[in-house]
Backbone as CSV, one residue per row, in Angstrom:
resi,resn,N_x,N_y,N_z,CA_x,CA_y,CA_z,C_x,C_y,C_z
1,MET,91.851,78.614,88.754,92.495,79.904,89.052,93.141,79.921,90.442
2,THR,92.634,79.081,91.360,93.202,79.039,92.705,94.663,78.605,92.662
3,GLU,94.941,77.571,91.829,96.319,77.089,91.695,97.219,78.165,91.107
4,LEU,96.691,78.895,90.114,97.477,79.947,89.468,97.754,81.087,90.444
5,LYS,96.752,81.388,91.279,96.941,82.448,92.272,98.010,82.034,93.287
6,SER,97.987,80.763,93.703,99.012,80.255,94.632,100.400,80.361,94.009
7,LEU,100.481,80.012,92.721,101.752,80.090,92.001,102.244,81.545,91.960
8,LEU,101.325,82.461,91.675,101.665,83.891,91.625,102.203,84.371,92.971
9,LEU,101.504,84.023,94.055,101.911,84.476,95.394,103.238,83.843,95.820
10,GLN,103.390,82.573,95.471,104.627,81.855,95.821,105.826,82.465,95.077
11,GLN,105.664,82.737,93.779,106.781,83.281,92.995,107.067,84.742,93.351
12,SER,106.023,85.506,93.655,106.260,86.908,94.034,106.981,86.960,95.387
13,LYS,106.637,86.029,96.273,107.305,85.973,97.584,108.786,85.614,97.397
14,ALA,109.062,84.697,96.458,110.451,84.305,96.175,111.267,85.493,95.659
15,LEU,110.581,86.464,95.050,111.249,87.680,94.562,111.340,88.752,95.651
16,GLY,110.742,88.451,96.817,110.750,89.434,97.906,109.647,90.466,97.774
17,LEU,108.617,90.152,96.975,107.506,91.093,96.779,106.322,90.679,97.641
18,SER,105.644,91.665,98.165,104.447,91.388,98.961,103.226,91.875,98.174
19,ILE,102.452,90.926,97.651,101.273,91.260,96.834,100.025,91.054,97.680
20,SER,99.192,92.066,97.797,97.972,91.932,98.613,96.989,90.984,97.925
21,ASP,96.054,90.451,98.704,95.069,89.515,98.166,94.229,90.186,97.086
22,LYS,93.878,91.450,97.326,93.062,92.196,96.347,93.804,92.317,95.015
23,HIS,95.090,92.669,95.083,95.860,92.814,93.855,96.086,91.466,93.176
24,ALA,96.256,90.409,93.976,96.401,89.063,93.398,95.131,88.675,92.640
25,GLU,93.971,89.011,93.207,92.686,88.723,92.544,92.582,89.479,91.221
26,GLN,92.999,90.749,91.233,92.941,91.554,90.006,93.912,91.023,88.948
27,LEU,95.088,90.592,89.391,96.053,90.008,88.449,95.490,88.726,87.826
28,MET,94.757,87.953,88.618,94.120,86.737,88.098,93.005,87.085,87.096
29,ALA,92.269,88.165,87.386,91.212,88.606,86.468,91.829,89.037,85.131
30,TYR,92.961,89.727,85.212,93.683,90.140,83.996,94.158,88.911,83.215
31,LEU,94.733,87.949,83.950,95.229,86.722,83.317,94.097,85.964,82.621
32,SER,92.966,85.904,83.289,91.801,85.208,82.745,91.346,85.854,81.424
33,LEU,91.334,87.181,81.384,90.974,87.895,80.150,92.022,87.661,79.060
34,LEU,93.281,87.634,79.458,94.367,87.425,78.501,94.246,86.037,77.857
35,VAL,93.972,85.026,78.682,93.807,83.656,78.171,92.629,83.606,77.197
36,LYS,91.527,84.258,77.585,90.296,84.236,76.772,90.506,84.948,75.425
37,TRP,91.024,86.146,75.473,91.219,86.939,74.246,92.311,86.340,73.366
38,ASN,93.289,85.705,73.987,94.424,85.162,73.233,93.981,84.100,72.237
39,LYS,92.906,83.395,72.565,92.409,82.342,71.672,91.965,82.929,70.335
40,ALA,91.378,84.114,70.379,90.854,84.717,69.145,91.841,85.689,68.500
41,TYR,92.619,86.394,69.324,93.394,87.516,68.786,94.910,87.331,68.807
42,ASN,95.377,86.196,69.320,96.810,85.918,69.301,97.635,87.083,69.870
43,LEU,97.357,87.435,71.125,98.019,88.573,71.777,99.423,88.216,72.276
44,THR,99.647,86.950,72.557,100.951,86.491,73.043,101.186,85.059,72.564
45,ALA,102.447,84.735,72.294,102.785,83.383,71.822,102.669,82.352,72.945
46,ILE,102.676,82.819,74.188,102.585,81.898,75.331,101.117,81.525,75.560
47,ARG,100.838,80.229,75.544,99.443,79.754,75.664,99.140,79.185,77.052
48,ASP,100.145,78.623,77.687,99.943,77.927,78.959,99.794,78.943,80.102
49,PRO,98.649,78.941,80.814,98.435,79.911,81.887,99.507,79.890,82.976
50,ASN,100.060,78.693,83.290,101.146,78.619,84.278,102.358,79.409,83.811
51,GLU,102.668,79.242,82.529,103.803,79.960,81.946,103.520,81.458,81.914
52,MET,102.266,81.811,81.661,101.886,83.234,81.642,102.125,83.879,83.013
53,VAL,101.885,83.111,84.082,102.144,83.644,85.430,103.620,83.991,85.563
54,SER,104.498,83.034,85.203,105.943,83.256,85.374,106.494,84.268,84.390
55,ARG,106.161,84.065,83.111,106.857,84.821,82.063,106.197,86.144,81.718
56,HIS,104.973,86.341,82.192,104.314,87.632,81.958,104.100,88.398,83.266
57,LEU,103.349,87.794,84.196,103.008,88.525,85.432,104.239,88.742,86.317
58,ILE,104.923,87.664,86.668,106.077,87.786,87.575,107.197,88.593,86.921
59,ASP,107.411,88.356,85.629,108.426,89.114,84.898,108.116,90.619,84.983
60,SER,106.853,90.987,84.798,106.455,92.401,84.875,106.642,92.961,86.287
61,LEU,106.242,92.185,87.282,106.286,92.666,88.675,107.709,92.730,89.227
62,SER,108.650,92.043,88.564,110.029,92.015,89.076,110.667,93.406,89.111
63,VAL,110.108,94.371,88.370,110.711,95.723,88.353,110.127,96.631,89.440
64,LEU,109.114,96.156,90.156,108.449,96.996,91.179,109.416,97.718,92.128
65,PRO,110.455,97.044,92.654,111.337,97.729,93.623,112.127,98.896,93.023
66,TYR,112.158,98.995,91.683,113.026,99.999,91.046,112.247,101.192,90.486
67,LEU,110.947,101.233,90.756,110.126,102.324,90.212,110.109,103.503,91.172
68,LYS,110.426,104.691,90.639,110.392,105.915,91.455,109.780,107.017,90.610
69,GLY,108.685,107.588,91.082,108.043,108.656,90.312,106.539,108.479,90.324
70,GLU,105.854,109.407,89.692,104.381,109.394,89.726,103.747,108.980,88.414
71,ARG,104.504,109.150,87.294,103.918,108.856,85.984,104.859,107.961,85.180
72,LEU,104.280,106.881,84.644,105.066,105.912,83.884,104.382,105.636,82.559
73,ILE,105.168,105.514,81.491,104.614,105.068,80.207,105.293,103.775,79.796
74,ASP,104.469,102.803,79.384,104.950,101.501,78.916,104.847,101.525,77.392
75,VAL,105.998,101.516,76.732,106.049,101.682,75.277,106.151,100.330,74.587
76,GLY,105.323,100.122,73.552,105.286,98.817,72.887,104.728,97.777,73.838
77,SER,103.601,98.155,74.452,103.050,97.418,75.594,102.444,96.063,75.238
78,GLY,102.123,95.846,73.956,101.501,94.572,73.569,100.168,94.396,74.283
79,PRO,99.990,93.284,74.982,98.726,93.092,75.711,98.720,93.780,77.089
80,GLY,99.651,94.742,77.278,99.660,95.486,78.553,100.745,95.045,79.507
81,LEU,101.878,94.601,78.957,102.966,94.095,79.794,104.223,94.937,79.614
82,PRO,104.794,95.458,80.674,104.468,95.254,82.092,103.433,96.228,82.664
83,GLY,102.916,97.161,81.836,102.107,98.265,82.355,100.900,97.896,83.204
84,ILE,100.109,96.916,82.742,98.869,96.608,83.480,99.154,95.960,84.840
85,PRO,100.044,94.951,84.939,100.362,94.429,86.276,100.913,95.512,87.214
86,LEU,101.697,96.456,86.673,102.234,97.542,87.512,101.115,98.477,87.956
87,ALA,100.176,98.764,87.055,99.038,99.632,87.397,98.165,98.982,88.477
88,ILE,98.041,97.656,88.407,97.235,96.932,89.404,97.891,97.019,90.780
89,CYS,99.199,96.770,90.823,99.889,96.676,92.124,100.289,98.029,92.701
90,LEU,100.296,99.083,91.874,100.626,100.437,92.351,99.502,101.397,91.965
91,PRO,98.368,101.333,92.678,97.224,102.174,92.289,97.518,103.671,92.348
92,GLU,98.568,104.051,93.113,98.909,105.486,93.211,99.768,105.939,92.024
93,LEU,100.247,104.988,91.196,101.080,105.318,90.035,100.180,105.525,88.818
94,GLN,100.381,106.628,88.105,99.613,106.891,86.873,100.332,106.196,85.725
95,VAL,99.687,105.180,85.146,100.324,104.366,84.107,99.665,104.611,82.755
96,THR,100.492,104.843,81.743,100.006,104.936,80.368,100.631,103.789,79.587
97,THR,99.802,103.077,78.811,100.343,102.022,77.948,100.176,102.484,76.505
98,LEU,101.172,102.190,75.693,101.180,102.655,74.305,101.495,101.493,73.383
99,ASP,100.663,101.302,72.359,100.968,100.289,71.358,100.335,100.698,70.037
100,SER,100.975,100.298,68.929,100.452,100.681,67.611,99.495,99.630,67.048
101,ASN,99.332,98.517,67.782,98.460,97.435,67.321,97.060,97.605,67.930
102,GLY,96.077,97.857,67.074,94.703,98.134,67.530,94.063,97.008,68.318
103,LYS,94.325,95.752,67.914,93.753,94.603,68.648,94.246,94.598,70.087
104,LYS,95.555,94.890,70.241,96.146,94.835,71.578,95.650,95.974,72.460
105,THR,95.485,97.170,71.878,94.989,98.273,72.715,93.498,98.103,73.020
106,ARG,92.756,97.468,72.103,91.328,97.195,72.399,91.219,96.231,73.579
107,PHE,92.090,95.223,73.579,92.121,94.290,74.715,92.431,95.045,76.011
108,GLN,93.419,95.925,75.962,93.796,96.681,77.166,92.639,97.556,77.662
109,GLN,91.910,98.165,76.723,90.753,98.995,77.112,89.713,98.148,77.845
110,GLN,89.523,96.917,77.351,88.570,95.998,77.983,89.015,95.675,79.412
111,VAL,90.325,95.422,79.584,90.873,95.135,80.919,90.653,96.330,81.838
112,LYS,90.956,97.518,81.336,90.788,98.748,82.133,89.349,98.874,82.624
113,MET,88.399,98.621,81.697,86.983,98.759,82.039,86.551,97.676,83.038
114,GLU,86.888,96.429,82.762,86.423,95.320,83.621,87.056,95.353,85.005
115,LEU,88.310,95.816,85.084,89.000,95.833,86.381,88.877,97.184,87.082
116,GLY,88.283,98.174,86.390,88.103,99.499,87.001,89.414,100.180,87.335
117,LEU,90.370,100.125,86.393,91.701,100.694,86.655,91.722,102.186,86.291
118,SER,91.375,103.018,87.260,91.277,104.461,86.993,92.648,105.107,86.797
119,ASN,93.714,104.406,87.195,95.074,104.966,87.053,95.748,104.519,85.753
120,LEU,94.958,103.927,84.830,95.513,103.424,83.571,94.945,104.188,82.381
121,ASP,95.836,104.667,81.511,95.430,105.259,80.227,96.003,104.387,79.126
122,VAL,95.177,104.069,78.139,95.618,103.227,77.021,95.634,104.079,75.758
123,ILE,96.765,104.106,75.066,96.880,104.925,73.847,97.267,104.041,72.665
124,HIS,96.486,104.171,71.584,96.782,103.456,70.342,97.495,104.442,69.416
125,SER,98.820,104.301,69.300,99.599,105.238,68.490,100.994,104.679,68.269
126,ARG,101.689,105.252,67.305,103.116,104.951,67.147,103.882,105.863,68.087
127,VAL,104.969,105.356,68.665,105.676,106.095,69.709,106.196,107.443,69.218
128,GLU,106.711,107.484,67.972,107.306,108.734,67.486,106.256,109.816,67.219
129,LYS,104.979,109.395,67.126,103.909,110.373,66.865,103.240,110.861,68.140
130,LEU,103.588,110.265,69.269,102.890,110.618,70.514,103.358,111.965,71.049
131,ASP,102.380,112.815,71.293,102.654,114.121,71.891,101.927,114.132,73.229
132,ALA,102.669,113.995,74.321,102.032,113.899,75.643,102.914,114.605,76.658
133,PRO,102.334,115.029,77.800,103.185,115.606,78.863,104.247,114.586,79.262
134,ALA,105.431,115.066,79.610,106.568,114.170,79.879,106.334,113.277,81.098
135,PHE,106.924,112.108,81.062,106.773,111.093,82.111,108.044,111.005,82.959
136,ASP,107.873,110.537,84.208,109.027,110.296,85.090,109.789,109.050,84.668
137,MET,109.036,108.075,84.110,109.643,106.795,83.733,109.084,106.325,82.398
138,VAL,109.985,105.859,81.545,109.604,105.230,80.279,110.096,103.792,80.379
139,ILE,109.189,102.827,80.270,109.611,101.426,80.411,109.291,100.663,79.135
140,SER,110.125,99.686,78.806,109.805,98.820,77.676,110.350,97.430,77.937
141,ARG,109.625,96.472,77.396,109.965,95.061,77.580,110.072,94.457,76.190
142,ALA,111.291,94.105,75.807,111.498,93.489,74.476,110.914,94.352,73.360
143,PHE,111.170,95.664,73.423,110.563,96.585,72.460,111.518,96.898,71.308
144,ALA,112.749,97.219,71.601,113.699,97.609,70.564,115.098,97.566,71.163
145,SER,116.104,97.840,70.329,117.463,97.949,70.862,117.508,99.169,71.781
146,LEU,118.485,99.218,72.680,118.603,100.364,73.594,118.715,101.670,72.818
147,ARG,119.520,101.657,71.756,119.718,102.868,70.952,118.382,103.356,70.376
148,ASP,117.641,102.437,69.749,116.352,102.820,69.150,115.359,103.259,70.213
149,MET,115.346,102.537,71.338,114.423,102.907,72.415,114.660,104.361,72.842
150,LEU,115.934,104.719,73.062,116.264,106.066,73.550,115.964,107.129,72.490
151,ILE,116.252,106.818,71.233,115.987,107.785,70.157,114.477,107.983,69.977
152,TRP,113.716,106.877,69.977,112.278,106.973,69.727,111.491,107.517,70.913
153,THR,111.982,107.272,72.134,111.180,107.658,73.310,111.776,108.821,74.092
154,GLY,112.919,109.340,73.645,113.598,110.413,74.388,112.692,111.588,74.716
155,HIS,111.776,111.919,73.772,110.880,113.078,73.968,109.796,112.825,75.010
156,LEU,109.668,111.579,75.462,108.570,111.245,76.380,108.949,111.408,77.851
157,ALA,110.256,111.568,78.141,110.698,111.627,79.548,111.033,113.051,79.958
158,THR,110.794,113.353,81.231,111.202,114.646,81.785,112.727,114.730,81.754
159,GLU,113.261,115.906,82.027,114.718,116.116,82.014,115.423,115.130,82.961
160,GLN,114.798,114.901,84.133,115.377,113.973,85.126,114.821,112.552,84.969
161,GLY,113.983,112.359,83.956,113.294,111.071,83.802,114.247,109.926,83.483
162,VAL,113.785,108.708,83.744,114.613,107.526,83.484,113.952,106.605,82.466
163,PHE,114.788,105.825,81.814,114.347,104.854,80.812,114.672,103.475,81.356
164,LEU,113.653,102.652,81.537,113.840,101.315,82.101,113.680,100.288,80.983
165,ALA,114.775,99.625,80.659,114.744,98.628,79.583,114.833,97.237,80.194
166,MET,113.809,96.422,79.941,113.796,95.040,80.424,114.388,94.161,79.324
167,LYS,115.491,93.499,79.648,116.234,92.737,78.649,116.474,91.313,79.120
168,GLY,116.917,90.465,78.201,117.312,89.106,78.560,118.736,89.135,79.078
169,GLN,119.659,88.666,78.265,121.071,88.709,78.663,121.545,90.166,78.720
170,PHE,122.575,90.418,79.511,123.085,91.785,79.634,123.551,92.275,78.251
171,PRO,122.970,93.379,77.745,123.211,93.784,76.352,124.464,94.652,76.176
172,GLU,125.619,94.047,76.370,126.893,94.769,76.276,127.018,95.533,74.958
173,GLY,126.739,94.818,73.855,126.863,95.422,72.525,125.917,96.603,72.335
174,GLU,124.668,96.442,72.759,123.680,97.522,72.610,124.091,98.758,73.409
175,LEU,124.663,98.530,74.590,125.073,99.657,75.442,126.150,100.504,74.775
176,SER,127.025,99.838,74.026,128.132,100.570,73.387,127.628,101.455,72.252
177,GLU,126.362,101.247,71.840,125.831,102.004,70.689,124.835,103.087,71.078
178,ILE,124.614,103.299,72.376,123.611,104.305,72.747,124.155,105.712,72.469
179,PRO,123.256,106.675,72.154,123.719,108.048,71.906,124.458,108.595,73.130
180,ASN,125.478,109.440,72.903,126.294,109.912,74.036,125.575,110.930,74.910
181,THR,124.318,111.259,74.528,123.515,112.146,75.384,122.827,111.358,76.502
182,PHE,122.997,110.017,76.494,122.400,109.148,77.515,123.488,108.337,78.201
183,MET,123.190,107.871,79.412,124.153,107.030,80.127,123.424,105.974,80.950
184,LEU,124.123,104.877,81.217,123.579,103.827,82.075,123.739,104.269,83.518
185,ARG,122.642,104.280,84.271,122.719,104.665,85.687,122.795,103.451,86.609
186,GLU,121.987,102.437,86.306,121.973,101.235,87.158,121.656,100.031,86.281
187,SER,122.139,98.866,86.702,121.643,97.640,86.072,121.406,96.606,87.165
188,HIS,120.364,95.834,86.992,119.973,94.837,88.008,119.679,93.515,87.317
189,ARG,120.235,92.457,87.870,119.872,91.127,87.378,118.592,90.708,88.088
190,LEU,117.584,90.342,87.327,116.290,89.967,87.909,116.246,88.444,88.015
191,GLY,116.475,87.932,89.213,116.495,86.477,89.391,115.082,85.937,89.492
192,LEU,114.506,85.584,88.351,113.104,85.160,88.358,112.975,83.688,88.719
193,PRO,112.081,83.365,89.664,111.867,81.953,90.009,111.267,81.203,88.821
194,ASP,111.582,79.927,88.689,111.029,79.081,87.610,111.317,79.621,86.220
195,ASN,112.405,80.361,86.070,112.731,80.878,84.745,114.252,80.822,84.585
196,ASP,114.709,79.919,83.723,116.151,79.737,83.552,116.774,80.857,82.723
197,ALA,115.939,81.530,81.941,116.470,82.584,81.062,116.984,83.759,81.895
198,GLU,118.063,84.353,81.450,118.596,85.542,82.128,117.663,86.723,81.896
199,ARG,117.481,87.538,82.940,116.680,88.757,82.796,117.435,89.893,83.466
200,HIS,117.494,91.031,82.804,118.164,92.209,83.356,117.271,93.438,83.199
201,LEU,117.395,94.338,84.152,116.752,95.649,84.041,117.865,96.685,83.957
202,LEU,117.830,97.488,82.901,118.805,98.575,82.748,118.077,99.892,82.938
203,ILE,118.627,100.748,83.791,118.020,102.055,84.033,118.955,103.112,83.459
204,LEU,118.466,103.845,82.474,119.278,104.847,81.790,118.691,106.231,81.997
205,GLY,119.540,107.246,81.875,119.084,108.629,82.002,119.896,109.521,81.089
206,ARG,119.560,110.780,81.093,120.330,111.720,80.259,121.716,111.940,80.879
207,ALA,122.711,112.073,80.010,124.095,112.238,80.499,124.280,113.635,81.068
């Protein structure tokens, strides 16, 4: 785990992020649980812990500079990505993770309990059925097309709330299909170290 922690700190520094030792330890504890549970429950297709650091932890943390607000919901969270790494590194942010897969939310509950993440709520539900107070930010990573994301999660954001979509290549085609009640506010290319794949963050809001 020492090597993995060094890799995490080195890659986060390359992104211009400053991760405290305490948060790095918690991220390693999360990674360790993910590796352990993945053997039995197939939570992620990525098996190599080194790859998990780059493609799960660092990928999730790359959006940290763009978060503004007090309450965030991670929709289609899977094993808690990006929600759990964000909850670890921003203890003042209230994070809710949502997934319809019971195995994945059970894993997240275990992480919450073992890491003592009091700012994390885990919900097992389908997004269209969720009735919750509105959030400042709705984030998703490889969850759906932009159009579907906005239609399915529109009710979850406050009037001024934003929708953060983590994508691979810049989704020109998807953008042309979003409902005209929404607009693109910002887009950022996320230059991830040790990852040749293109990554973009699109921030959308109500028009």
